[in-house]
All heavy atoms as TSV, in Angstrom:
chain	resi	resn	atom	element	x	y	z
A	1	MET	N	N	22.024	-59.119	18.936
A	1	MET	CA	C	23.410	-59.273	18.603
A	1	MET	C	C	23.559	-59.675	17.134
A	1	MET	O	O	24.384	-59.114	16.428
A	1	MET	CB	C	24.025	-60.324	19.520
A	1	MET	CG	C	25.500	-60.470	19.352
A	1	MET	SD	S	26.322	-61.399	20.670
A	1	MET	CE	C	25.397	-62.881	20.780
A	2	GLU	N	N	22.762	-60.616	16.673
A	2	GLU	CA	C	22.846	-61.040	15.284
A	2	GLU	C	C	22.422	-59.918	14.348
A	2	GLU	O	O	23.027	-59.706	13.298
A	2	GLU	CB	C	21.979	-62.274	15.029
A	2	GLU	CG	C	22.429	-63.508	15.774
A	2	GLU	CD	C	21.918	-63.575	17.206
A	2	GLU	OE1	O	21.192	-62.649	17.636
A	2	GLU	OE2	O	22.258	-64.547	17.901
A	3	ALA	N	N	21.388	-59.187	14.715
A	3	ALA	CA	C	20.915	-58.079	13.878
A	3	ALA	C	C	21.986	-57.003	13.762
A	3	ALA	O	O	22.163	-56.403	12.700
A	3	ALA	CB	C	19.628	-57.495	14.450
A	4	TYR	N	N	22.713	-56.757	14.832
A	4	TYR	CA	C	23.793	-55.783	14.799
A	4	TYR	C	C	24.866	-56.216	13.800
A	4	TYR	O	O	25.379	-55.399	13.044
A	4	TYR	CB	C	24.399	-55.614	16.192
A	4	TYR	CG	C	25.585	-54.676	16.210
A	4	TYR	CD1	C	25.398	-53.307	16.131
A	4	TYR	CD2	C	26.883	-55.168	16.291
A	4	TYR	CE1	C	26.483	-52.440	16.138
A	4	TYR	CE2	C	27.967	-54.307	16.300
A	4	TYR	CZ	C	27.763	-52.947	16.218
A	4	TYR	OH	O	28.830	-52.098	16.208
A	5	GLY	N	N	25.195	-57.489	13.780
A	5	GLY	CA	C	26.182	-58.003	12.839
A	5	GLY	C	C	25.745	-57.826	11.396
A	5	GLY	O	O	26.530	-57.427	10.532
A	6	VAL	N	N	24.472	-58.108	11.115
A	6	VAL	CA	C	23.952	-57.924	9.756
A	6	VAL	C	C	23.958	-56.444	9.398
A	6	VAL	O	O	24.318	-56.059	8.283
A	6	VAL	CB	C	22.534	-58.524	9.621
A	6	VAL	CG1	C	21.935	-58.201	8.271
A	6	VAL	CG2	C	22.575	-60.027	9.831
A	7	HIS	N	N	23.564	-55.602	10.328
A	7	HIS	CA	C	23.552	-54.159	10.084
A	7	HIS	C	C	24.958	-53.661	9.752
A	7	HIS	O	O	25.154	-52.925	8.787
A	7	HIS	CB	C	23.008	-53.423	11.304
A	7	HIS	CG	C	22.922	-51.949	11.124
A	7	HIS	ND1	N	24.006	-51.120	11.279
A	7	HIS	CD2	C	21.895	-51.151	10.775
A	7	HIS	CE1	C	23.646	-49.878	11.037
A	7	HIS	NE2	N	22.365	-49.867	10.737
A	8	CYS	N	N	25.945	-54.071	10.533
A	8	CYS	CA	C	27.330	-53.651	10.276
A	8	CYS	C	C	27.806	-54.138	8.916
A	8	CYS	O	O	28.464	-53.400	8.176
A	8	CYS	CB	C	28.253	-54.174	11.367
A	8	CYS	SG	S	28.095	-53.289	12.919
A	9	ALA	N	N	27.491	-55.364	8.567
A	9	ALA	CA	C	27.901	-55.903	7.268
A	9	ALA	C	C	27.269	-55.113	6.130
A	9	ALA	O	O	27.932	-54.820	5.126
A	9	ALA	CB	C	27.518	-57.378	7.167
A	10	CYS	N	N	26.007	-54.746	6.274
A	10	CYS	CA	C	25.325	-53.966	5.232
A	10	CYS	C	C	25.930	-52.575	5.095
A	10	CYS	O	O	25.983	-52.026	3.990
A	10	CYS	CB	C	23.835	-53.857	5.536
A	10	CYS	SG	S	22.948	-55.396	5.292
A	11	MET	N	N	26.376	-52.007	6.186
A	11	MET	CA	C	26.938	-50.662	6.149
A	11	MET	C	C	28.363	-50.637	5.593
A	11	MET	O	O	28.808	-49.620	5.078
A	11	MET	CB	C	26.923	-50.035	7.550
A	11	MET	CG	C	25.524	-49.848	8.116
A	11	MET	SD	S	24.421	-48.882	7.072
A	11	MET	CE	C	25.193	-47.290	7.174
A	12	GLU	N	N	29.070	-51.743	5.677
A	12	GLU	CA	C	30.460	-51.759	5.253
A	12	GLU	C	C	30.687	-52.402	3.893
A	12	GLU	O	O	31.822	-52.469	3.423
A	12	GLU	CB	C	31.308	-52.460	6.313
A	12	GLU	CG	C	31.283	-51.684	7.616
A	12	GLU	CD	C	32.358	-52.116	8.583
A	12	GLU	OE1	O	33.295	-52.809	8.168
A	12	GLU	OE2	O	32.254	-51.729	9.752
A	13	VAL	N	N	29.633	-52.857	3.247
A	13	VAL	CA	C	29.763	-53.489	1.938
A	13	VAL	C	C	30.008	-52.422	0.865
A	13	VAL	O	O	29.686	-51.250	1.051
A	13	VAL	CB	C	28.486	-54.314	1.621
A	13	VAL	CG1	C	27.316	-53.410	1.320
A	13	VAL	CG2	C	28.727	-55.288	0.505
A	14	ALA	N	N	30.599	-52.833	-0.238
A	14	ALA	CA	C	30.832	-51.895	-1.339
A	14	ALA	C	C	29.501	-51.387	-1.876
A	14	ALA	O	O	28.459	-52.021	-1.727
A	14	ALA	CB	C	31.610	-52.591	-2.444
A	15	GLU	N	N	29.545	-50.236	-2.501
A	15	GLU	CA	C	28.325	-49.633	-3.046
A	15	GLU	C	C	27.756	-50.491	-4.167
A	15	GLU	O	O	28.514	-51.108	-4.891
A	15	GLU	CB	C	28.631	-48.233	-3.570
A	15	GLU	CG	C	29.021	-47.252	-2.485
A	15	GLU	CD	C	27.912	-46.959	-1.502
A	15	GLU	OE1	O	26.736	-46.935	-1.907
A	15	GLU	OE2	O	28.200	-46.779	-0.322
A	16	PRO	N	N	26.479	-50.555	-4.348
A	16	PRO	CA	C	25.441	-49.929	-3.527
A	16	PRO	C	C	25.153	-50.762	-2.281
A	16	PRO	O	O	25.071	-51.976	-2.346
A	16	PRO	CB	C	24.223	-49.905	-4.441
A	16	PRO	CG	C	24.394	-51.098	-5.320
A	16	PRO	CD	C	25.899	-51.242	-5.508
A	17	SER	N	N	25.010	-50.087	-1.169
A	17	SER	CA	C	24.683	-50.777	0.076
A	17	SER	C	C	23.277	-51.340	0.006
A	17	SER	O	O	22.363	-50.675	-0.478
A	17	SER	CB	C	24.776	-49.803	1.255
A	17	SER	OG	O	26.091	-49.355	1.427
A	18	PRO	N	N	23.078	-52.560	0.492
A	18	PRO	CA	C	21.722	-53.126	0.486
A	18	PRO	C	C	20.847	-52.443	1.524
A	18	PRO	O	O	21.338	-51.920	2.528
A	18	PRO	CB	C	21.949	-54.593	0.848
A	18	PRO	CG	C	23.253	-54.619	1.570
A	18	PRO	CD	C	24.069	-53.492	1.011
A	19	MET	N	N	19.554	-52.442	1.278
A	19	MET	CA	C	18.627	-51.940	2.286
A	19	MET	C	C	18.570	-52.958	3.421
A	19	MET	O	O	18.688	-54.159	3.184
A	19	MET	CB	C	17.241	-51.729	1.696
A	19	MET	CG	C	17.174	-50.565	0.749
A	19	MET	SD	S	15.489	-50.131	0.306
A	19	MET	CE	C	15.069	-51.455	-0.798
A	20	PHE	N	N	18.391	-52.474	4.621
A	20	PHE	CA	C	18.379	-53.353	5.786
A	20	PHE	C	C	17.315	-52.890	6.761
A	20	PHE	O	O	17.183	-51.697	7.024
A	20	PHE	CB	C	19.751	-53.342	6.471
A	20	PHE	CG	C	19.770	-54.043	7.787
A	20	PHE	CD1	C	19.763	-55.417	7.851
A	20	PHE	CD2	C	19.792	-53.327	8.966
A	20	PHE	CE1	C	19.784	-56.072	9.074
A	20	PHE	CE2	C	19.818	-53.965	10.195
A	20	PHE	CZ	C	19.816	-55.348	10.242
A	21	LEU	N	N	16.555	-53.827	7.266
A	21	LEU	CA	C	15.562	-53.544	8.294
A	21	LEU	C	C	15.525	-54.735	9.235
A	21	LEU	O	O	15.451	-55.877	8.789
A	21	LEU	CB	C	14.173	-53.330	7.683
A	21	LEU	CG	C	13.024	-53.184	8.664
A	21	LEU	CD1	C	13.162	-51.895	9.465
A	21	LEU	CD2	C	11.703	-53.219	7.938
A	22	CYS	N	N	15.595	-54.471	10.507
A	22	CYS	CA	C	15.513	-55.523	11.508
A	22	CYS	C	C	14.239	-55.326	12.311
A	22	CYS	O	O	13.963	-54.227	12.781
A	22	CYS	CB	C	16.725	-55.462	12.431
A	22	CYS	SG	S	16.621	-56.645	13.783
A	23	VAL	N	N	13.481	-56.383	12.471
A	23	VAL	CA	C	12.272	-56.358	13.292
A	23	VAL	C	C	12.415	-57.457	14.334
A	23	VAL	O	O	12.593	-58.622	13.989
A	23	VAL	CB	C	11.010	-56.589	12.436
A	23	VAL	CG1	C	9.774	-56.632	13.313
A	23	VAL	CG2	C	10.878	-55.528	11.364
A	24	LYS	N	N	12.369	-57.065	15.600
A	24	LYS	CA	C	12.517	-58.029	16.685
A	24	LYS	C	C	11.499	-57.745	17.773
A	24	LYS	O	O	11.053	-56.630	17.938
A	24	LYS	CB	C	13.916	-57.931	17.295
A	24	LYS	CG	C	15.034	-58.341	16.380
A	24	LYS	CD	C	16.355	-58.276	17.082
A	24	LYS	CE	C	16.391	-59.374	18.101
A	24	LYS	NZ	N	17.698	-59.656	18.666
A	25	SER	N	N	11.182	-58.755	18.521
A	25	SER	CA	C	10.379	-58.609	19.732
A	25	SER	C	C	11.202	-59.101	20.904
A	25	SER	O	O	11.949	-60.068	20.778
A	25	SER	CB	C	9.099	-59.446	19.643
A	25	SER	OG	O	8.203	-58.919	18.711
A	26	VAL	N	N	11.060	-58.459	22.024
A	26	VAL	CA	C	11.765	-58.869	23.230
A	26	VAL	C	C	10.962	-59.974	23.899
A	26	VAL	O	O	9.750	-59.868	24.064
A	26	VAL	CB	C	11.937	-57.676	24.190
A	26	VAL	CG1	C	12.585	-58.115	25.485
A	26	VAL	CG2	C	12.761	-56.591	23.516
A	27	CYS	N	N	11.653	-61.053	24.292
A	27	CYS	CA	C	10.918	-62.165	24.908
A	27	CYS	C	C	11.441	-62.535	26.290
A	27	CYS	O	O	10.925	-63.450	26.914
A	27	CYS	CB	C	10.928	-63.386	23.998
A	27	CYS	SG	S	12.538	-64.084	23.676
A	28	ASP	N	N	12.482	-61.855	26.751
A	28	ASP	CA	C	12.970	-62.122	28.102
A	28	ASP	C	C	13.831	-60.956	28.570
A	28	ASP	O	O	14.135	-60.047	27.797
A	28	ASP	CB	C	13.750	-63.426	28.184
A	28	ASP	CG	C	14.968	-63.451	27.276
A	28	ASP	OD1	O	15.499	-62.377	26.921
A	28	ASP	OD2	O	15.402	-64.550	26.906
A	29	PHE	N	N	14.202	-60.998	29.804
A	29	PHE	CA	C	15.129	-60.028	30.362
A	29	PHE	C	C	16.491	-60.706	30.464
A	29	PHE	O	O	16.583	-61.900	30.733
A	29	PHE	CB	C	14.667	-59.557	31.744
A	29	PHE	CG	C	13.364	-58.808	31.695
A	29	PHE	CD1	C	12.187	-59.420	32.090
A	29	PHE	CD2	C	13.322	-57.503	31.241
A	29	PHE	CE1	C	10.988	-58.733	32.038
A	29	PHE	CE2	C	12.131	-56.808	31.183
A	29	PHE	CZ	C	10.961	-57.432	31.578
A	30	ALA	N	N	17.549	-59.961	30.245
A	30	ALA	CA	C	18.885	-60.544	30.229
A	30	ALA	C	C	19.213	-61.280	31.523
A	30	ALA	O	O	19.879	-62.306	31.508
A	30	ALA	CB	C	19.922	-59.456	29.965
A	31	GLU	N	N	18.725	-60.786	32.634
A	31	GLU	CA	C	19.050	-61.419	33.913
A	31	GLU	C	C	18.170	-62.623	34.225
A	31	GLU	O	O	18.476	-63.411	35.093
A	31	GLU	CB	C	18.934	-60.388	35.035
A	31	GLU	CG	C	17.512	-59.875	35.194
A	31	GLU	CD	C	17.448	-58.611	36.015
A	31	GLU	OE1	O	18.356	-57.783	35.887
A	31	GLU	OE2	O	16.474	-58.454	36.761
A	32	ASP	N	N	17.060	-62.755	33.515
A	32	ASP	CA	C	16.104	-63.832	33.780
A	32	ASP	C	C	15.792	-64.544	32.472
A	32	ASP	O	O	14.680	-64.484	31.969
A	32	ASP	CB	C	14.840	-63.240	34.423
A	32	ASP	CG	C	13.903	-64.311	34.936
A	32	ASP	OD1	O	14.356	-65.456	35.145
A	32	ASP	OD2	O	12.716	-64.008	35.118
A	33	LYS	N	N	16.785	-65.247	31.904
A	33	LYS	CA	C	16.635	-65.888	30.603
A	33	LYS	C	C	15.636	-67.031	30.659
A	33	LYS	O	O	15.657	-67.856	31.556
A	33	LYS	CB	C	17.971	-66.437	30.104
A	33	LYS	CG	C	18.945	-65.395	29.643
A	33	LYS	CD	C	18.442	-64.726	28.411
A	33	LYS	CE	C	19.272	-65.084	27.207
A	33	LYS	NZ	N	18.832	-64.402	26.028
A	34	SER	N	N	14.753	-67.038	29.648
A	34	SER	CA	C	13.774	-68.105	29.510
A	34	SER	C	C	13.253	-68.073	28.078
A	34	SER	O	O	13.134	-67.012	27.473
A	34	SER	CB	C	12.615	-67.881	30.484
A	34	SER	OG	O	11.561	-68.756	30.184
A	35	ASP	N	N	12.949	-69.223	27.524
A	35	ASP	CA	C	12.393	-69.295	26.178
A	35	ASP	C	C	10.875	-69.416	26.191
A	35	ASP	O	O	10.260	-69.718	25.163
A	35	ASP	CB	C	12.997	-70.478	25.418
A	35	ASP	CG	C	14.430	-70.233	25.014
A	35	ASP	OD1	O	14.824	-69.060	24.914
A	35	ASP	OD2	O	15.158	-71.219	24.785
A	36	ASP	N	N	10.266	-69.171	27.330
A	36	ASP	CA	C	8.817	-69.346	27.470
A	36	ASP	C	C	8.025	-68.505	26.480
A	36	ASP	O	O	6.961	-68.922	26.023
A	36	ASP	CB	C	8.367	-69.004	28.889
A	36	ASP	CG	C	8.904	-69.984	29.917
A	36	ASP	OD1	O	9.417	-71.055	29.524
A	36	ASP	OD2	O	8.822	-69.667	31.119
A	37	TRP	N	N	8.506	-67.306	26.158
A	37	TRP	CA	C	7.772	-66.394	25.282
A	37	TRP	C	C	8.395	-66.281	23.891
A	37	TRP	O	O	7.974	-65.446	23.097
A	37	TRP	CB	C	7.687	-65.017	25.926
A	37	TRP	CG	C	6.793	-65.025	27.129
A	37	TRP	CD1	C	7.147	-65.265	28.423
A	37	TRP	CD2	C	5.388	-64.812	27.138
A	37	TRP	NE1	N	6.052	-65.206	29.238
A	37	TRP	CE2	C	4.939	-64.921	28.463
A	37	TRP	CE3	C	4.445	-64.539	26.141
A	37	TRP	CZ2	C	3.613	-64.777	28.815
A	37	TRP	CZ3	C	3.124	-64.377	26.508
A	37	TRP	CH2	C	2.724	-64.506	27.825
A	38	GLN	N	N	9.384	-67.097	23.562
A	38	GLN	CA	C	10.081	-67.003	22.283
A	38	GLN	C	C	9.140	-67.160	21.095
A	38	GLN	O	O	9.195	-66.384	20.145
A	38	GLN	CB	C	11.205	-68.045	22.229
A	38	GLN	CG	C	11.831	-68.278	20.869
A	38	GLN	CD	C	12.321	-67.027	20.184
A	38	GLN	OE1	O	12.704	-66.112	20.817
A	38	GLN	NE2	N	12.294	-66.986	18.885
A	39	GLU	N	N	8.279	-68.141	21.111
A	39	GLU	CA	C	7.369	-68.374	19.989
A	39	GLU	C	C	6.430	-67.186	19.782
A	39	GLU	O	O	6.197	-66.754	18.646
A	39	GLU	CB	C	6.566	-69.649	20.226
A	39	GLU	CG	C	5.752	-70.074	19.023
A	39	GLU	CD	C	5.078	-71.420	19.216
A	39	GLU	OE1	O	5.586	-72.251	19.987
A	39	GLU	OE2	O	4.043	-71.629	18.566
A	40	TYR	N	N	5.903	-66.633	20.861
A	40	TYR	CA	C	5.019	-65.478	20.756
A	40	TYR	C	C	5.770	-64.256	20.246
A	40	TYR	O	O	5.267	-63.504	19.410
A	40	TYR	CB	C	4.367	-65.176	22.108
A	40	TYR	CG	C	3.433	-63.995	22.051
A	40	TYR	CD1	C	2.211	-64.093	21.395
A	40	TYR	CD2	C	3.776	-62.787	22.639
A	40	TYR	CE1	C	1.351	-63.008	21.327
A	40	TYR	CE2	C	2.930	-61.697	22.580
A	40	TYR	CZ	C	1.717	-61.815	21.922
A	40	TYR	OH	O	0.880	-60.732	21.845
A	41	ALA	N	N	6.991	-64.042	20.734
A	41	ALA	CA	C	7.787	-62.903	20.277
A	41	ALA	C	C	8.092	-63.021	18.789
A	41	ALA	O	O	8.031	-62.033	18.051
A	41	ALA	CB	C	9.078	-62.807	21.084
A	42	ALA	N	N	8.416	-64.210	18.316
A	42	ALA	CA	C	8.664	-64.417	16.890
A	42	ALA	C	C	7.401	-64.122	16.087
A	42	ALA	O	O	7.455	-63.491	15.017
A	42	ALA	CB	C	9.140	-65.843	16.637
A	43	PHE	N	N	6.256	-64.558	16.586
A	43	PHE	CA	C	4.987	-64.289	15.913
A	43	PHE	C	C	4.703	-62.792	15.828
A	43	PHE	O	O	4.329	-62.283	14.769
A	43	PHE	CB	C	3.834	-64.989	16.642
A	43	PHE	CG	C	2.492	-64.558	16.143
A	43	PHE	CD1	C	1.975	-65.054	14.970
A	43	PHE	CD2	C	1.747	-63.628	16.856
A	43	PHE	CE1	C	0.746	-64.634	14.496
A	43	PHE	CE2	C	0.512	-63.202	16.394
A	43	PHE	CZ	C	0.011	-63.711	15.210
A	44	THR	N	N	4.890	-62.064	16.934
A	44	THR	CA	C	4.578	-60.634	16.910
A	44	THR	C	C	5.530	-59.870	15.991
A	44	THR	O	O	5.113	-58.946	15.299
A	44	THR	CB	C	4.609	-60.016	18.320
A	44	THR	OG1	O	5.890	-60.210	18.910
A	44	THR	CG2	C	3.529	-60.624	19.203
A	45	ALA	N	N	6.800	-60.256	15.942
A	45	ALA	CA	C	7.740	-59.609	15.028
A	45	ALA	C	C	7.349	-59.880	13.573
A	45	ALA	O	O	7.349	-58.969	12.743
A	45	ALA	CB	C	9.163	-60.093	15.299
A	46	ALA	N	N	7.014	-61.107	13.275
A	46	ALA	CA	C	6.605	-61.458	11.903
A	46	ALA	C	C	5.304	-60.755	11.522
A	46	ALA	O	O	5.161	-60.266	10.398
A	46	ALA	CB	C	6.443	-62.970	11.780
A	47	GLN	N	N	4.356	-60.684	12.443
A	47	GLN	CA	C	3.084	-60.017	12.171
A	47	GLN	C	C	3.291	-58.523	11.923
A	47	GLN	O	O	2.708	-57.947	11.011
A	47	GLN	CB	C	2.108	-60.227	13.334
A	47	GLN	CG	C	0.708	-59.755	13.045
A	47	GLN	CD	C	0.020	-60.568	11.950
A	47	GLN	OE1	O	0.244	-61.763	11.818
A	47	GLN	NE2	N	-0.806	-59.911	11.167
A	48	PHE	N	N	4.128	-57.889	12.746
A	48	PHE	CA	C	4.428	-56.475	12.539
A	48	PHE	C	C	5.066	-56.254	11.176
A	48	PHE	O	O	4.693	-55.337	10.444
A	48	PHE	CB	C	5.354	-55.938	13.631
A	48	PHE	CG	C	5.849	-54.555	13.310
A	48	PHE	CD1	C	5.053	-53.454	13.572
A	48	PHE	CD2	C	7.073	-54.363	12.706
A	48	PHE	CE1	C	5.491	-52.173	13.240
A	48	PHE	CE2	C	7.520	-53.093	12.367
A	48	PHE	CZ	C	6.723	-51.990	12.639
A	49	PHE	N	N	6.038	-57.091	10.821
A	49	PHE	CA	C	6.727	-56.945	9.540
A	49	PHE	C	C	5.748	-57.101	8.378
A	49	PHE	O	O	5.790	-56.345	7.405
A	49	PHE	CB	C	7.866	-57.960	9.442
A	49	PHE	CG	C	8.740	-57.757	8.246
A	49	PHE	CD1	C	9.399	-56.560	8.052
A	49	PHE	CD2	C	8.910	-58.764	7.326
A	49	PHE	CE1	C	10.218	-56.358	6.948
A	49	PHE	CE2	C	9.724	-58.580	6.218
A	49	PHE	CZ	C	10.377	-57.378	6.032
A	50	TRP	N	N	4.842	-58.064	8.466
A	50	TRP	CA	C	3.823	-58.273	7.438
A	50	TRP	C	C	2.946	-57.025	7.281
A	50	TRP	O	O	2.701	-56.556	6.167
A	50	TRP	CB	C	2.971	-59.483	7.796
A	50	TRP	CG	C	1.874	-59.735	6.830
A	50	TRP	CD1	C	0.555	-59.404	6.966
A	50	TRP	CD2	C	1.990	-60.369	5.558
A	50	TRP	NE1	N	-0.151	-59.789	5.860
A	50	TRP	CE2	C	0.709	-60.386	4.970
A	50	TRP	CE3	C	3.051	-60.927	4.861
A	50	TRP	CZ2	C	0.469	-60.939	3.723
A	50	TRP	CZ3	C	2.798	-61.484	3.610
A	50	TRP	CH2	C	1.527	-61.475	3.065
A	51	GLU	N	N	2.480	-56.490	8.390
A	51	GLU	CA	C	1.636	-55.295	8.353
A	51	GLU	C	C	2.410	-54.090	7.817
A	51	GLU	O	O	1.877	-53.282	7.052
A	51	GLU	CB	C	1.071	-54.981	9.742
A	51	GLU	CG	C	0.140	-56.039	10.295
A	51	GLU	CD	C	-1.173	-56.138	9.529
A	51	GLU	OE1	O	-1.618	-55.126	8.950
A	51	GLU	OE2	O	-1.752	-57.242	9.516
A	52	PHE	N	N	3.662	-53.958	8.232
A	52	PHE	CA	C	4.505	-52.866	7.748
A	52	PHE	C	C	4.676	-52.946	6.237
A	52	PHE	O	O	4.508	-51.942	5.536
A	52	PHE	CB	C	5.866	-52.921	8.448
A	52	PHE	CG	C	6.850	-51.921	7.905
A	52	PHE	CD1	C	6.791	-50.596	8.311
A	52	PHE	CD2	C	7.826	-52.301	7.006
A	52	PHE	CE1	C	7.689	-49.660	7.807
A	52	PHE	CE2	C	8.730	-51.383	6.503
A	52	PHE	CZ	C	8.662	-50.059	6.895
A	53	LEU	N	N	5.008	-54.120	5.709
A	53	LEU	CA	C	5.170	-54.266	4.259
A	53	LEU	C	C	3.866	-54.005	3.516
A	53	LEU	O	O	3.865	-53.359	2.460
A	53	LEU	CB	C	5.694	-55.656	3.913
A	53	LEU	CG	C	7.171	-55.891	4.160
A	53	LEU	CD1	C	7.550	-57.310	3.744
A	53	LEU	CD2	C	8.028	-54.890	3.412
A	54	ALA	N	N	2.767	-54.490	4.047
A	54	ALA	CA	C	1.472	-54.274	3.398
A	54	ALA	C	C	1.142	-52.787	3.314
A	54	ALA	O	O	0.616	-52.311	2.309
A	54	ALA	CB	C	0.369	-55.016	4.162
A	55	ALA	N	N	1.486	-52.032	4.343
A	55	ALA	CA	C	1.165	-50.605	4.378
A	55	ALA	C	C	2.167	-49.756	3.599
A	55	ALA	O	O	1.798	-48.737	3.020
A	55	ALA	CB	C	1.104	-50.124	5.834
A	56	GLU	N	N	3.429	-50.167	3.570
A	56	GLU	CA	C	4.489	-49.315	3.034
A	56	GLU	C	C	5.110	-49.795	1.727
A	56	GLU	O	O	6.018	-49.156	1.208
A	56	GLU	CB	C	5.598	-49.163	4.081
A	56	GLU	CG	C	5.143	-48.546	5.372
A	56	GLU	CD	C	4.631	-47.121	5.196
A	56	GLU	OE1	O	5.107	-46.401	4.285
A	56	GLU	OE2	O	3.738	-46.724	5.969
A	57	TRP	N	N	4.651	-50.915	1.172
A	57	TRP	CA	C	5.274	-51.471	-0.036
A	57	TRP	C	C	5.363	-50.449	-1.161
A	57	TRP	O	O	6.408	-50.281	-1.783
A	57	TRP	CB	C	4.522	-52.711	-0.497
A	57	TRP	CG	C	5.204	-53.384	-1.648
A	57	TRP	CD1	C	4.933	-53.218	-2.974
A	57	TRP	CD2	C	6.291	-54.289	-1.562
A	57	TRP	NE1	N	5.775	-53.986	-3.720
A	57	TRP	CE2	C	6.629	-54.666	-2.878
A	57	TRP	CE3	C	7.023	-54.841	-0.511
A	57	TRP	CZ2	C	7.650	-55.552	-3.174
A	57	TRP	CZ3	C	8.031	-55.736	-0.806
A	57	TRP	CH2	C	8.345	-56.076	-2.118
A	58	GLY	N	N	4.276	-49.758	-1.441
A	58	GLY	CA	C	4.261	-48.785	-2.524
A	58	GLY	C	C	5.232	-47.630	-2.322
A	58	GLY	O	O	5.852	-47.149	-3.261
A	59	ALA	N	N	5.413	-47.208	-1.080
A	59	ALA	CA	C	6.348	-46.131	-0.791
A	59	ALA	C	C	7.803	-46.614	-0.863
A	59	ALA	O	O	8.678	-45.880	-1.306
A	59	ALA	CB	C	6.066	-45.539	0.595
A	60	LEU	N	N	8.028	-47.836	-0.445
A	60	LEU	CA	C	9.381	-48.383	-0.460
A	60	LEU	C	C	9.833	-48.788	-1.863
A	60	LEU	O	O	10.995	-48.616	-2.219
A	60	LEU	CB	C	9.477	-49.602	0.464
A	60	LEU	CG	C	9.325	-49.334	1.951
A	60	LEU	CD1	C	9.185	-50.641	2.715
A	60	LEU	CD2	C	10.515	-48.553	2.470
A	61	PHE	N	N	8.931	-49.351	-2.631
A	61	PHE	CA	C	9.255	-49.875	-3.954
A	61	PHE	C	C	8.218	-49.401	-4.967
A	61	PHE	O	O	7.393	-50.197	-5.439
A	61	PHE	CB	C	9.301	-51.395	-3.936
A	61	PHE	CG	C	10.206	-51.964	-2.863
A	61	PHE	CD1	C	9.672	-52.497	-1.705
A	61	PHE	CD2	C	11.579	-51.932	-3.009
A	61	PHE	CE1	C	10.495	-53.024	-0.713
A	61	PHE	CE2	C	12.402	-52.424	-2.032
A	61	PHE	CZ	C	11.869	-52.971	-0.874
A	62	PRO	N	N	8.226	-48.126	-5.340
A	62	PRO	CA	C	7.172	-47.594	-6.202
A	62	PRO	C	C	7.106	-48.220	-7.590
A	62	PRO	O	O	6.045	-48.264	-8.192
A	62	PRO	CB	C	7.503	-46.110	-6.299
A	62	PRO	CG	C	8.886	-45.957	-5.802
A	62	PRO	CD	C	9.197	-47.136	-4.956
A	63	SER	N	N	8.206	-48.754	-8.108
A	63	SER	CA	C	8.179	-49.311	-9.465
A	63	SER	C	C	7.848	-50.787	-9.490
A	63	SER	O	O	7.687	-51.370	-10.556
A	63	SER	CB	C	9.518	-49.065	-10.162
A	63	SER	OG	O	10.565	-49.699	-9.454
A	64	TRP	N	N	7.755	-51.444	-8.333
A	64	TRP	CA	C	7.417	-52.881	-8.273
A	64	TRP	C	C	5.908	-53.016	-8.143
A	64	TRP	O	O	5.249	-52.189	-7.524
A	64	TRP	CB	C	8.091	-53.552	-7.118
A	64	TRP	CG	C	9.565	-53.774	-7.284
A	64	TRP	CD1	C	10.364	-53.280	-8.262
A	64	TRP	CD2	C	10.405	-54.527	-6.440
A	64	TRP	NE1	N	11.653	-53.690	-8.067
A	64	TRP	CE2	C	11.695	-54.457	-6.954
A	64	TRP	CE3	C	10.195	-55.266	-5.286
A	64	TRP	CZ2	C	12.783	-55.098	-6.375
A	64	TRP	CZ3	C	11.268	-55.893	-4.706
A	64	TRP	CH2	C	12.540	-55.821	-5.246
A	65	PRO	N	N	5.380	-54.098	-8.672
A	65	PRO	CA	C	3.900	-54.298	-8.584
A	65	PRO	C	C	3.386	-54.496	-7.186
A	65	PRO	O	O	3.939	-54.809	-6.268
A	65	PRO	CB	C	3.654	-55.549	-9.413
A	65	PRO	CG	C	4.965	-56.159	-9.716
A	65	PRO	CD	C	6.035	-55.161	-9.373
């Protein structure tokens, strides 16, 4: 829900629109809410994002070091 709000804000801002990427992990089912896996889900999302940036930095930002 929060990511959707950020995405909408990025799409409706005046030009130039900022780049936006959301990385999330699912940690529960809507009908069976629990925070038991929240810490692990946050870790896996952060780890994926780190690996993604490490692999794609040059393609995303070719003029940055």
